[in-house]
Structure formats: C-alpha cells, structure tokens
N, C-alpha and C positions, 0 to 999 in steps of 0.2 A: 499391420507390420510397419516398423519404421523404415524410412527410405534412406538409402546411402547418398551421401553428398559427393562421393567420388566413385567412379567405375573402375574396379580392379582389372588390370591388364598386364601382360608380360611384354617388355620391350625386347626386340631382337638386337643383341649386342655382339654376337659372335663375329670376331675378326674386325670389329669396328672400334673406334676410339671413344673412350669415356674420360671426361675431364674432371679432375678433383682439384679444387683451389683451397689451400690452407696448409698450415705448418704444424698444427698440434694434434691432440688426441682425437678430436672430432674428424679431422681429415684421415688420420690413421684408421679409425673405425670404418669409414667409408671405403678406404682402400681394401681392408680385409673383407668387407661385404662384397665388393665388386670383384675381389680376387677369387670368389667362388664361381665366376663365369670365365669364359675364354675371350673376354673383351681385351683390347689393348688399353692400358691405363696410362694417362698423361697427368702427372701431378705438378701443379704450379705452386711453389712455396718460396717466399722470400727468405725465411730462416727455418728450414725443416728441422724438426726435433729428431732425436735419436730413434724414438719409437716409429715415426713415420719413415725414416730412412731405412730402418731394419725391415719394415713391412714391404717397402718398395723394392728393396734388393731381393727379398724372398719371392716376390711376385713377378719380378722382371719388369717393373713399371719404369716408364720414362719420367725422370725428375728434372724440372726446369727451375733453377734457382733464380726466380724473378718475381716481380709484382705482376698481378694479372693484367693482361692486355687482350683486346678483342681478337687479336690474331691467334690467340691460343684456342679460339673456338673453331678454327678451320677444320672441316671434316669431322666434327664431333657429333656423336649420336645423342649423348646425354651430358649434362653438366651438374656438378655438385659444388655449391658454395659452402665452404666449411672453415672460414677464417675466424669465426666466432666474434667478429666485429660487425655490428649491425650495418654501419654505413658502407663498409667495404662489401659485405655480402649483398646488400641492396644494389650496389653498383654492378656487381657481377651478374645478378639476376636480370637487371635491366638490359645489360649488354647481350645476355643469352637470348632474351626474348626478341630483341631486334634482329638477332642472327637466326631466329626461328629454331633455337635449340631448347628442348624441354629442360627446365632447371629445377633442382631441389636445393632449398636453403635449410641448413641444419637448424633445428629448433625454432624455425620461423614458418609455421604452416601457412600463414597468410601470404607469404612470398613464393610459395611452391606451386609449380605446375603439376607436380606429382609428389607423392610421399613414398618413402621406402618402407616396406613391410619387414616384420620379423620373419626370417626365412628358415624353413626346414628343408634342408638339401638332401634329397635322395636321387640325385641326377641319374637319368633325365627327368625324374619326377621332382617337382618343387611345390611346397605348400607355403603360401604367402599369407601372413596375418597382419592386417592393418587396422588402424583406428582413425584414419584420416588426420593423423598428427595430434589427435586429442589426448591419447593416453598411451604413449609408446612403451611405458613400463608394463602396462597391462598386456600389451601385445607380446612382450617378452615372456611374461608369465604363461600366457596361452601357448606360446611356442614351446616352452619347456614341457608342457603337458603333451603336446602333439609329438614332440621328439620321443617321449617315453612310449607313446602308442605305436609308432611306426618302426617296423624292423629296419635296421641298417641295411639289410639285404633287399629292401624293396626296389632299389635301383636296378638290381639284376632282373627282377620280374618285369619292370618297365622296359628295360633294354631288350629282353626276350620278346615282349609284345611288339616292340618297334621292328625287330628283325622278321617277324612273322606277318606283318601287315600286307605285304605284296602277295604272299601265298594265300592268305585268307581271302583277299579280294578276288583272286582267281578261282578259288575252290568253293566259296560259300556265297550264295546269292545275296545281293545288297538288300538291306531292310531288316525285318524282325529276326530272321534266322541268324544273320551276322551279329546283331546286337546281343542275342542270347548266347552265341558262341563266346563272345568276349566276357559276358557276365559270368559264364561258367568257368572260363579260364582263370579269371581273377578271384574266384571263390571256390576252388576245387583242388584236385590233386596236382594240377600244373603249378598253381601258386604255392602249395605246400612244399613241393620239391624245390622250386626256385628259392624260396625263402630259407630252406634248410641247406642251401649251397649246391644242390644237385641240379645244375643248369642243364646238363646233357639229358638227364632223366626227364626234366620238365619239358624240354624240347620234343623228346620222343613222345611223351603223353599228348602234347599239343598237336603233333602231326597225326596221331591216332584219332583225336577228336575231330580234326579237319576232315578226315576220311569217312567219318560216320555220317549217317543220314541227318540232315539238318533238323533241328528241333523247332517245329512250328505249331505244336499242339497248344490248346488253351488250357488254362489252369486257374483255380480260384483259391485264394487264401482268405479265410474268415478270421479277421485280426482284431484283437482287443487293443483299443487305443489307450486303455488305462483311464484314470479319473480326469485327466486333462493336462497335468504338468508334463512338459516335453521330456524332462529327464526321468520320468517314470515309464516312458515307452520302452519296451524291451528291445534288445539288440536285434533279435530276430525280426521283430516288427519293422525296425528301421531298414533292415536288409531287404525285406520283401517289398516295402514301399518303393525302394529304388529300382526294383525289378518290374513293378506293375506298369502295364500299359493303360489301365483303367483303374480309378479309385472311386468306389461307390461308398459314400460316407453318410453318416447320420448328422442330424442338426446339432447335436450336443458335442460333436467332436470339434475342438477349437481349430481355427484356421491355421495356427502355427504348426499343428500336428499334420494337417493335410498338406501343408507346404513342404513337409519333409519328403514327400514323394518326388518322383522325377518331374522336372519342369514341363516336359512335353506329354506327361500322362493326362489322359482325358478325365475330368472330374464329373461325377454324377451325384447330385444331392438327392437323397431319398429320406430327408429329415422327417421325424415325427415329434410333435410336441402335443401336450395335452389339448385335446379338442381340435387339433389341426394336423392332418396327415397329408403330406404332399403325394406320397405314393403308398399304395396298399402293400401288404406283405406278399400277396401273390404276385404283384407286379415287380417287386424286388427280386423274387426268385426268377421271374422271366428275364429280367435284365442280366442277372448273373449268368444264366444259361446262354442267352443270346450272345453276350460278349465273349464267353469262353468258346462257344461253337465257332465263332469267327476267328479263332486262333489267338485271342488276346489273353494276356495274364492279368488277372483281376484281383484287386484287394478290396474286400468288403470290410470297411473300417467302422467298428462299433465302439461306443464308449464303454469303459470298464473292461470286463471280461465277457467274451461272447457267450460263454456257457452259463452265465448268471443273468437271468431275465433278459437275454439278448435275442430270444426267438431263433437261436442258431439251429435248433432242431428242424424247423420248417425249411430253412435254407439248405441244410444238409440233405433233407429229403428231396427237395427240388433238383439239386445237383446230382444226387445219386440216381434219381429216376431218369435224368437226361444223359447219364453216363459221363458226367463231367468230373474229372479228378479234382480233389480239393484237400485242403489241410487246415487244421485249426491252429492259430497262433494265440496262446493265452495272453491276457493282460491283467494288470492290477485292478481288482474289483473295488468299487467305491467304498464298501464296508471297511476294507483294510486301510484304504487311504484316509477315511474319516477317523477311524480309531487311532491311526498314527498321528494325525493332526491334533486330535483331542488328548493325546497321550493317555488313552483309555484302554486298559487290558480287556480283551474280549473273553478270555478265560482266566480263571484264577483258582489255583489249587485249594481245595477244601470249600470253595464257594460256588464256582461255576465251571463245569467241565464240558459244556456243550455250547454250540453256536448255531443259531437258526438264521437263515436268509429268508426274508419274507417280503411281500409287497402289500402295501396297505390297500391296494385295489382288489385284493381277493376276499374282502369282506362281502359276504353274500347275505343281504338282508340282516336278520338278527342271528344268523348262524355263526357260532364261534369258530374261527378258522383253526385248523389243527395246530398251528404253531403257538397259539395262545396257551394251550395246555403245557407245552414245553417251557414257556416262560414261567409258568407257575412252579415248575419243577426246578427252577434255578438257571435255566439256559439264558444266555445273552441273545437278544433278538436284534437283528439288523433289518430295519424296515426301509426298503427302497421305494422311491416315488411316493413318500408318505405325507408330504406337507399338507396337502389339501384335505386329507382324511385323518389328520393327527387327532382331532377330537374324537372321531369314531374309534380309532385305535385305542386311545386312552379309556374311553367309556367301556369298550368291550372287555379290556383287560381288568379293569376295576370290578366290573360285574362278575368276572370269573374268580375274583378273589385276590388279585395282585394289589399289594399295598400302594396307596397314593404317594408314599415316600420313596418308592423305588427310583433310583437314580436314572436320569435320562440325559443324553447328549444329542444334539442335532448339529450337523455340519452342512453348511451351504457351500457349493462349489469346492468340494474337497480337493486339496492339493494345489489349487490355482491361486493366482495373485490376489483375486478378490474373494478369497475364502473367508467365511465367518463361522465361528464356533459358538454354539449356545449350550448352556447347561441349566439343569433344573431337575425337577422330579416329574413323576407321572401326573401329579396334580396340575403341573404347569403346562403340560404338553398341548392341551386344546388351544392355548393362546397362539401357538405357532401358525395355525391355519389363518388367523386373523391379521397377521403381520403383513402390511403392505410393502414393507421394506425388504422382504425376503422373496426374491423372484427367481433365483437360480435353483438348480436341482438340489434336493435336500436328502441326506441320509440320516435316519433316526436310529440311535442305539439305546436299548432299554435293558436294564439288568443290574443285579446287585454288584457285579464285578466293577461297574463304572464308579462305584464309590471310591475306588483307588486311583481314579484319573487325576492327573495333574493339570486341571483346567484353570490355570492362573489367569489366562488371557480370555477366558470364555465370557460372553455376554449372557445375561439372564434370558431365559426363554420368554418370560413375561417382562415387557419393558418397564423400567422404573416408573415412568409416568402412569402406566396402567395400574401399577401396584399402589401408587399414592392415591389415585382416583378411587380405587376400590376401597382403600382404608378410610378415605374420607366419607 
C-alpha cells in the first residue's frame, strides 16, 4: 500500500483568527472555504476585488486594505497566501514560518505547511478529501461523489450522537459494549429516523437502546471477499469488516481488502496455498469458536464466494456445534469475475443452458468426474484451481468425446490489476500447466458458449515461441 506524504488532521479554529492575504478570486475562494467554519477571518488585500468584498461582507470578515505586514500575523491560527504572485506569496510564507504560524500557499504545494482539502460539510461531521496538492481537481471530483452519497441530514444524526455522549458514558460500560452501541445507533432505526427528519423519535429510540442489556455476545460472519478487486467487495462485506474485532483471512485475500477492516481489529492469517497449509481446517474452526466465545465479533474472510469451494460447510458445522451464532455474506465468485473479464457468456440460448462449477482436483485416478458428462451435453464448465491439472482435465474430456476444438478461456488473477486472460481450445489447454509465467490463481472456462467471447486482448494459451518451436 502506498504511503501518504502528509498526515490528514483537523485544525481547531473556532473563535480564532485565520489570515487570508490576496485580492482576487483565489483569496475569495479561500474566504468561502473558511466561511464554513466559525473562525474569525482577517483579509489583507491591497486592492480587493468585488468578488472578495462581497464574500467578506456576507461572512462578516475583517478586511484590511493594505500590503501584507508581519504584524498581520498577530494571534493568527492559520495563514493563507493567495496573492497569486509567487514572490509575494513566498514572502508571506517565510514570514508566517518565522512567526510559527502554519501557512498554505495557493497552487504552490512546495511552499505549504498544510494543504486544504475538498470539503464535504455535514457539520459537525466533515469529510476532507486531499491529494497533498498533487491533483486538486481530482479531489473536487471525488468530493462531488461523496456529496451525492451522504444525506444532507447526516449532520442531525451527528449532533444527536454528540448530545448523547454523556448519557452513554454513564449508562453503558466502557469498551466493547459501548462501541457496539454506537455501531448499532449509526446503522439502525435511530439513524433511519434522524435522517428522515424525526429527531425526537430518533432520540427516544436511542434512549430505549441505552436502557437495554449491553450487547457483548460473540458472532461470526463468513464473508466472501470476491475475486480480489476492492470495488467488487459487497457493501455488506464492507460494513461487517468495520464491525469486526477479529479478521481471520485466507492467503489469497489481497492486503487492500483486509485493510478495509477496522484498524484496531486483530488479524489472523490462516492461509492455504497448494502444498502449504499454515493452519488446518479443524484449527480454523477452533479459532472461530474460541474468538466468538470470548465475546468478539469475527469476520472469516474468504476469496470469492464462501459457498463455492470455500469449505464453509465445515466451518458452519463447527460454529453450530459450539452454539455460536453466524451469518453468511456472499461474494462474487471467481467464475463470474473471470467470465466478465474475458467478455465470455457462460450460457447462450440455443447453445448452452447450464453451468457447472468444478475443481480440477476432484479427478480420481482414471474415473471421469460427474461434471465431464455435463460438458458433453453442452454445459459451460468453470474449473477452479485447475492450472496444475489442466492437462489431465483436457485429456479426460477428450477421452470422453469432447471436441479438441472446444473453446477455452483461462483467467489468471481475475479482476485484479495483474489479471491476464488466455484464450484457445481444448487442444491447447495442457500447455497451461507448463507455463512458468503463470503463478497466480487461474479459473478455466470450457464450453461452446465461449466461441462468442470478445477476447480481443487475450493472449494465446500456447505461447507463440512454443508454437514456432513445435512447427519447426
């Protein structure tokens, strides 16, 4: 994960003086931004324009018709240099630093002690979006999206929570019970009523919640992390990750997804890779039961969908036997992500009306697996974890009568930034197991419907060098 070059923080400016130096549009923009706070604004301008004077009058700001002087920094909490003249702005910045006043210089990030974010104001809630001065226009685009997401009434809910803090501190024990109370308040009937404008009803519901027995019971969510792309994680999965005290995750779940959990949540890796098991399945069940019995809320984070080759049945059985309440949170399974990336229909009217999820590791000696017969009948087959046994899969299907010309697609790291799509036929599939450049998880799709795929960016399953060598 990339590291920030600036640490975001909020300056206390209530009742304090903030200095803005400049006469034009840049100074007026800063005045409007600071006007969303209850700071006292001091504007120093040699020749203030009409826009700046209008904003200053509306905001009740003090306007000094003068060239900047160090005396203007007296009792100032923050300073903004917005003259749009580099030499003058640099002079103001130097003076502010000598006076130990943090300074922002408009459009000069190299001269700034701090940068101003794009601000979403739902006072007392504020969302600040910054790019450390690198791309302020992008920050404004993101702000527009966040503005659309957040109800204008969110400030009422925040104010209600602020008014309840003292009572909550008196009535609910410090620690997990109190954290869960707040989580339920912000994601339940109290929030719904406050956001609809019924503040009195929201307060009454909050008081009822405070009077109830504190919730300290353990719980487990068995969560599908999807194929790996953060924007394919479901909204429900994002929510429960923020509620979890413990995150028990597989090796194939990307760090960016794990990082979407609470920062203070305990992480436990139970990763399994081919030939390397950190923790046995039985031990995973024991971990889930142990953490839940200790009163913790646990997310068991699995790649893809937990119900598809995720061994979720064994974990559900362990939890049920121990009397631990649990819930399944589905995810986007790898077959759907791979098909979407390859632009390959999994079913096609008149050609393929069924879909089979299979794993190449269920090949038992020379026994033809049940799904092979369905492939012969026209079903599209999605083979999970099939790269190393690609040759055996192809051999068994051909022996059963499936044509060597049957279309095949293979997708490595489906949906991720390092995704690679391969295309070919059943004849080519054995070459996949021999490719040393394919190291990530691979999903193989086999079936006639794939002939309609738009695989314009797909690489051949058999490398061109291998084809030339074979032809020679």
